[in-house]
C-alpha positions as CSV (number, residue, x, y, z in Angstrom):
1,M,-0.3,0.2,-0.1
2,P,1.7,3.4,-1.2
3,D,2.8,5.6,1.7
4,N,1.4,8.9,0.5
5,L,2.7,11.1,3.5
6,L,6.5,10.1,2.0
7,S,5.8,12.9,-0.5
8,W,6.3,15.4,2.4
9,R,10.0,14.3,2.5
10,E,11.4,16.5,0.2
11,E,10.4,19.4,2.6
12,F,12.7,18.4,5.1
13,P,16.5,18.8,3.8
14,I,17.8,16.8,6.6
15,L,16.5,13.6,5.5
16,E,18.4,13.5,2.8
17,K,21.5,13.2,4.6
18,C,20.7,10.7,7.7
19,T,18.0,8.5,8.9
20,Y,16.3,10.9,11.5
21,L,14.4,9.2,13.8
22,I,14.7,11.6,16.9
23,N,11.3,13.6,16.1
24,N,10.7,13.4,19.9
25,S,13.6,15.5,20.8
26,L,13.8,17.8,17.6
27,G,11.5,17.7,14.5
28,A,13.2,17.9,11.6
29,M,13.4,21.7,10.2
30,P,11.0,22.4,7.1
31,R,12.6,23.8,4.1
32,G,10.3,26.8,4.2
33,V,12.0,28.1,7.4
34,Y,14.6,29.5,4.8
35,D,12.0,31.8,3.2
36,S,10.1,32.6,6.4
37,L,13.3,33.9,8.2
38,A,13.9,35.6,5.1
39,T,10.8,37.4,5.5
40,Y,11.6,38.8,8.8
41,A,14.8,39.7,7.6
42,D,13.2,41.7,4.8
43,T,10.7,43.3,7.0
44,W,13.5,44.4,9.5
45,S,15.5,46.0,6.8
46,T,12.6,47.5,4.7
47,L,10.6,48.6,7.8
48,G,12.8,48.9,10.6
49,V,11.2,50.2,13.9
50,S,7.7,50.5,11.7
51,S,7.6,46.5,11.6
52,W,5.9,46.7,14.7
53,G,2.8,48.8,13.5
54,H,3.0,48.0,9.7
55,A,3.0,44.8,7.5
56,L,5.3,43.5,4.7
57,G,2.9,42.1,2.4
58,D,0.3,39.8,3.6
59,N,2.1,39.3,7.0
60,P,1.0,40.4,10.3
61,T,2.6,43.5,11.8
62,W,5.2,42.3,14.7
63,W,2.7,43.5,17.6
64,E,0.1,40.9,16.2
65,L,2.5,38.2,15.3
66,N,2.1,36.2,18.6
67,G,-1.5,35.9,18.2
68,A,-1.6,35.0,14.7
69,V,0.8,32.3,15.0
70,G,-1.1,31.3,18.4
71,D,-4.0,31.0,16.2
72,K,-2.2,28.9,13.5
73,I,-1.5,26.5,16.2
74,A,-4.8,26.3,18.0
75,P,-6.5,24.0,15.6
76,L,-4.0,21.2,16.2
77,M,-4.9,21.3,19.7
78,G,-9.0,22.3,19.4
79,A,-8.5,25.3,20.6
80,P,-10.9,28.4,19.8
81,A,-8.9,31.3,18.0
82,G,-7.6,33.8,20.4
83,T,-6.9,31.6,23.3
84,V,-3.2,30.3,22.3
85,L,-0.1,32.4,22.7
86,V,3.8,31.7,22.3
87,H,6.5,32.0,24.8
88,Q,9.9,31.2,24.9
89,N,10.2,28.0,26.7
90,A,8.1,25.8,28.9
91,S,9.7,27.2,32.3
92,I,8.5,30.7,31.6
93,A,5.3,29.5,30.5
94,N,4.7,27.4,33.8
95,S,6.4,30.5,35.8
96,I,3.7,32.9,34.3
97,L,0.8,30.4,34.9
98,F,1.9,29.1,38.6
99,S,2.5,33.0,39.4
100,G,-0.9,33.7,38.5
101,L,-2.8,31.0,40.3
102,D,-4.0,31.5,43.7
103,F,-2.7,29.3,46.2
104,S,-4.0,31.2,49.5
105,D,-6.4,28.4,50.3
106,T,-4.5,26.6,53.2
107,K,-6.9,24.1,53.2
108,R,-6.5,23.3,49.4
109,N,-2.7,22.7,49.9
110,K,-2.0,19.6,47.8
111,V,-0.5,19.8,44.2
112,V,-0.5,16.2,42.4
113,I,2.7,15.3,40.2
114,T,4.2,12.0,39.2
115,D,7.5,10.9,39.0
116,M,7.8,10.5,35.0
117,D,6.7,13.9,34.3
118,F,9.7,15.9,32.8
119,P,11.9,17.1,35.5
120,S,12.1,21.1,34.5
121,D,8.2,21.3,35.2
122,V,8.5,20.0,38.4
123,Y,11.6,22.5,39.4
124,V,9.4,25.3,38.2
125,L,6.4,24.3,40.3
126,R,8.4,23.7,43.6
127,R,9.9,27.6,43.2
128,W,6.5,28.9,42.7
129,L,4.3,27.3,45.4
130,P,4.0,28.9,49.0
131,D,5.4,27.3,51.9
132,H,2.1,25.8,53.0
133,M,1.6,23.6,49.8
134,Q,2.6,20.1,49.6
135,I,3.5,17.9,46.6
136,H,2.0,14.7,46.3
137,T,4.2,12.4,43.6
138,V,2.4,9.2,42.1
139,R,5.0,7.0,41.4
140,T,5.3,4.5,38.5
141,H,5.3,0.7,38.9
142,D,6.9,-0.3,35.8
143,G,8.8,2.7,34.5
144,I,6.2,3.1,31.7
145,S,2.8,3.9,32.6
146,I,1.2,5.5,35.8
147,D,-1.2,3.5,37.7
148,T,-4.7,5.5,36.6
149,D,-6.7,4.4,39.9
150,E,-3.7,5.6,42.2
151,L,-3.5,8.8,40.4
152,L,-7.0,9.6,40.4
153,D,-7.2,8.4,44.2
154,A,-4.7,11.0,45.0
155,I,-6.7,13.9,43.5
156,D,-9.0,14.7,46.5
157,E,-10.7,17.7,48.0
158,N,-7.5,19.0,49.3
159,T,-6.1,19.3,45.8
160,R,-5.4,22.7,44.5
161,L,-3.7,21.7,41.1
162,V,-2.9,18.6,39.0
163,S,0.3,19.2,36.8
164,V,1.3,16.3,34.6
165,S,2.3,15.2,31.4
166,H,-0.5,14.4,28.8
167,V,2.7,11.7,27.2
168,L,5.3,10.6,29.5
169,F,8.5,11.4,27.6
170,K,10.2,8.5,28.5
171,S,7.8,6.1,27.5
172,A,5.4,7.9,25.5
173,Y,2.5,6.6,27.5
174,I,-0.5,8.4,26.9
175,M,-2.2,9.4,30.2
176,P,-6.3,9.6,30.5
177,A,-6.7,13.2,30.2
178,K,-10.5,13.2,30.6
179,E,-10.6,11.1,33.5
180,I,-7.6,13.5,35.2
181,V,-9.7,16.6,34.5
182,A,-12.8,15.0,35.2
183,K,-12.0,14.1,38.5
184,A,-10.0,17.0,39.7
185,H,-13.0,19.2,38.6
186,R,-15.3,16.9,40.8
187,V,-13.3,17.8,43.6
188,G,-12.9,21.6,42.8
189,A,-9.2,21.2,41.8
190,Q,-7.9,22.5,38.5
191,V,-5.5,20.5,35.9
192,V,-2.3,21.7,33.8
193,F,-0.8,19.4,30.9
194,N,2.5,19.3,29.6
195,G,2.0,18.7,25.9
196,Y,5.3,18.7,24.4
197,H,5.2,14.9,23.5
198,S,1.4,15.0,22.0
199,I,0.5,17.8,20.0
200,G,1.5,17.1,16.5
201,I,1.6,13.3,16.9
202,I,-1.8,12.3,18.4
203,P,-4.8,14.2,18.2
204,V,-5.7,16.3,20.9
205,D,-8.9,18.5,21.7
206,V,-8.4,20.9,25.0
207,Q,-12.3,21.8,24.7
208,E,-13.6,18.1,24.6
209,M,-11.3,17.2,27.5
210,N,-12.0,20.6,29.1
211,V,-8.7,21.2,30.7
212,D,-7.8,24.2,32.5
213,F,-4.5,24.9,31.4
214,Y,-2.4,23.4,28.4
215,I,1.2,24.2,27.7
216,G,3.1,22.5,24.7
217,G,5.9,23.2,22.3
218,T,6.7,23.2,18.6
219,L,10.0,22.0,18.8
220,K,9.1,18.4,18.7
221,W,6.6,16.5,16.5
222,M,5.4,20.0,15.4
223,C,8.6,20.6,13.5
224,G,8.7,24.4,14.8
225,G,11.9,24.3,16.5
226,P,13.2,26.0,19.7
227,G,11.5,29.2,21.1
228,G,7.8,28.2,20.3
229,V,6.4,27.1,23.4
230,F,2.5,27.9,23.7
231,M,0.1,28.0,26.2
232,Y,-3.7,27.7,26.2
233,V,-5.8,29.0,29.1
234,R,-9.5,28.3,29.3
235,P,-11.4,31.5,28.6
236,D,-13.4,31.5,31.4
237,L,-10.5,31.3,33.8
238,L,-8.5,34.2,32.4
239,P,-10.2,36.8,34.7
240,S,-8.9,34.6,37.8
241,L,-5.2,35.0,36.9
242,E,-2.9,37.7,38.5
243,P,0.6,36.9,37.3
244,K,3.6,38.1,39.0
245,V,5.6,37.4,36.1
246,T,4.4,39.6,33.3
247,G,5.3,42.9,31.1
248,W,4.1,45.4,29.1
249,F,2.8,43.5,26.6
250,A,0.3,42.5,28.9
251,H,-1.1,45.7,29.8
252,K,-4.7,46.9,28.2
253,H,-2.8,50.5,27.3
254,P,0.9,49.5,26.9
255,F,1.9,52.9,25.2
256,A,0.5,54.8,27.8
257,F,4.0,54.0,29.5
258,D,1.8,54.3,33.2
259,L,4.4,53.3,35.9
260,E,1.6,53.7,38.7
261,N,-0.9,51.8,37.3
262,F,-0.8,48.5,35.8
263,D,-3.9,47.4,34.3
264,L,-3.9,43.7,32.8
265,R,-5.6,42.7,29.6
266,E,-8.4,40.6,29.4
267,D,-7.8,38.0,26.6
268,A,-5.2,35.7,26.5
269,Y,-2.5,38.7,26.2
270,R,-3.1,38.7,30.0
271,L,-0.4,36.3,30.3
272,M,1.9,37.6,27.9
273,N,5.2,39.6,29.2
274,G,7.9,41.5,27.5
275,T,8.8,41.8,24.1
276,P,8.6,38.2,22.1
277,G,11.2,37.1,20.0
278,I,10.1,37.7,16.8
279,A,12.6,35.4,14.7
280,S,11.4,32.5,16.1
281,L,7.9,33.1,16.0
282,Y,8.8,33.3,12.1
283,A,10.8,30.3,12.3
284,I,7.9,28.4,13.8
285,Q,5.3,28.9,11.1
286,P,6.5,26.4,8.3
287,G,6.4,23.4,10.6
288,V,2.8,24.4,12.2
289,D,1.6,25.0,8.3
290,I,2.7,21.4,7.2
291,M,1.1,19.8,10.5
292,N,-2.2,21.6,9.9
293,Q,-1.9,20.4,5.8
294,V,-1.0,16.9,6.9
295,G,-3.4,16.6,9.7
296,V,-3.1,15.0,12.7
297,E,-5.2,12.0,12.4
298,N,-3.4,11.0,9.3
299,I,-0.2,11.5,11.3
300,R,-1.8,9.2,14.0
301,R,-2.8,6.3,11.7
302,K,1.0,6.1,10.3
303,S,2.3,6.4,13.6
304,V,0.7,3.6,15.1
305,R,1.2,1.2,11.9
306,Q,5.0,2.2,12.4
307,T,5.3,2.1,16.2
308,T,3.7,-1.4,16.5
309,A,6.1,-2.8,13.8
310,L,8.8,-1.5,16.0
311,I,7.6,-3.5,18.9
312,E,6.9,-6.6,16.8
313,M,10.7,-6.0,15.4
314,A,12.2,-5.5,18.8
315,D,10.5,-8.5,20.2
316,A,11.5,-10.9,17.8
317,M,15.1,-9.7,18.5
318,G,14.8,-10.1,22.1
319,Y,15.2,-6.4,23.2
320,E,13.1,-5.4,25.9
321,V,10.4,-2.7,25.1
322,V,9.9,0.1,27.3
323,S,7.0,1.8,26.0
324,P,3.2,0.9,26.0
325,R,2.5,-1.9,24.0
326,E,-1.4,-1.1,23.8
327,S,-1.3,1.5,20.7
328,Q,-4.4,3.4,22.3
329,F,-1.7,4.2,25.2
330,R,1.3,4.7,22.9
331,A,2.1,8.0,21.1
332,G,4.6,8.5,18.9
333,T,7.8,7.0,20.3
334,V,9.1,3.5,21.0
335,T,11.9,3.0,23.5
336,V,13.8,-0.3,23.4
337,A,16.6,-1.5,25.5
338,P,19.0,-3.9,24.0
339,P,22.0,-5.0,25.6
340,E,24.5,-2.3,26.1
341,A,21.9,0.5,25.2
342,Y,23.9,3.6,25.6
343,A,26.8,2.5,23.5
344,V,25.0,1.1,21.0
345,S,23.0,4.4,20.9
346,R,26.4,6.2,20.2
347,E,27.2,3.7,17.6
348,L,23.9,4.1,15.7
349,I,24.6,8.0,15.4
350,A,28.1,7.4,14.2
351,R,26.3,5.5,11.6
352,N,24.1,8.6,10.7
353,I,20.8,7.1,12.3
354,I,19.9,9.8,14.8
355,I,18.1,8.5,17.8
356,D,18.4,9.4,21.4
357,Y,19.1,7.7,24.7
358,R,17.3,8.4,28.0
359,E,18.9,6.7,31.1
360,G,16.8,4.1,32.9
361,A,14.8,3.9,30.1
362,G,16.9,3.5,26.8
363,I,16.9,4.0,23.0
364,R,14.0,6.5,22.2
365,I,13.1,5.6,18.5
366,A,10.6,8.3,17.1
367,P,9.2,8.3,13.5
368,H,7.1,11.2,12.4
369,F,5.3,10.8,9.0
370,Y,8.0,11.9,6.7
371,N,9.7,8.5,7.6
372,S,9.7,5.5,5.9
373,D,8.8,1.7,6.7
374,E,12.4,0.8,5.5
375,E,13.9,3.5,7.9
376,I,12.4,1.6,10.8
377,R,13.6,-1.8,9.6
378,M,17.1,-0.9,9.0
379,T,17.5,0.9,12.4
380,L,16.5,-2.6,14.4
381,Q,18.7,-4.5,12.1
382,T,21.5,-2.1,12.9
383,I,21.3,-2.8,16.5
384,A,21.6,-6.3,15.8
385,T,24.7,-5.8,13.5
386,I,26.5,-3.4,16.2
387,L,25.8,-6.1,18.9
388,E,27.2,-9.0,16.7
389,D,30.3,-6.8,15.5
390,G,31.1,-5.3,18.9
391,S,31.4,-1.9,17.4
392,W,29.5,-0.6,20.4
393,R,32.6,-1.4,22.8
394,Q,34.2,1.8,21.7
395,H,31.5,3.7,23.2
396,A,31.0,2.1,26.3
397,Q,33.3,4.0,28.7
398,N,32.2,7.7,27.5
399,R,29.2,8.4,28.7
400,D,29.7,12.3,28.9
401,F,27.0,13.4,26.2
402,V,23.6,12.0,25.8
403,T,21.5,13.2,23.1
């Protein structure tokens, strides 16, 4: 059966040079980024400071650009127009959000996380919580998933916030988002999901799940590169947020330059801060545009087929699989743990097969819609070859760098 999605390969230059299976870490750069950044340079060089208020051609002004890019991202997460804005990274986005939440209720003093969440999210959360708040960590039993009953039981009447990943970064396990939100709302708590490993590879609808806050990024499956973290806030919750991390873009009248009165906007720009990185807002767009054209449902169908094939091949070769076997619980990555996984991963990269390794998990293999079935087969066969010919040994002592 022909794979129509392979027609997009020519849009990604790196695919001509290597086998690129690290899309869970950094998506391949679209060819269109060259033109997009050229438009940025042309705008700056032609209009100078007028770029803030005047557009070049059909492009939005720099002042409008953040919202315009957010509106391109919104359909990929089922969000309404005007509800998604872009920030530099997840730590900044989390800081803005956490700084705006009300943690003053001493009886509702619990925040629920898991030990499979991305550490940076937890670092930021701990720094923003007042002293009376307590973190309850739900721990994995298998290194792959979080027990749903244990997680839901942890969310009780004392819970203020549930801050967890939608898809776990080590194993690609898809968390039960609707159940988490439903339980949290029943007991009066709110939910923020980290969607870095979900948007662009699995269908997401923030309105259907009724989630309070959702933070993701273009870096990985969306092929938008760094500097493109997006935040959705359920519109009815905006008035309740009083962010301490803020700036003039969040002011109702930014050009009044009023030092004494800070009047927060009522729309999504309420959670903006200072001047955004305009270059990254240009670079983000080609990948997001392609995602919208290809369609996440089409991407998901191919991903399920290829990750299922990966697991079947790993099983046949006797390698441990550290990812969910059931496709309904598995996003876009399969983590395999052959013998000497770290050293094998270094030799794969030396052979121009680009994957990554995570301590305590194994080799993460993450095909995207532009990867071929042959690349999947060849990668598993190469692992077997590396173990057979002993070439992994040259990397066994050097663990200074992990992709």
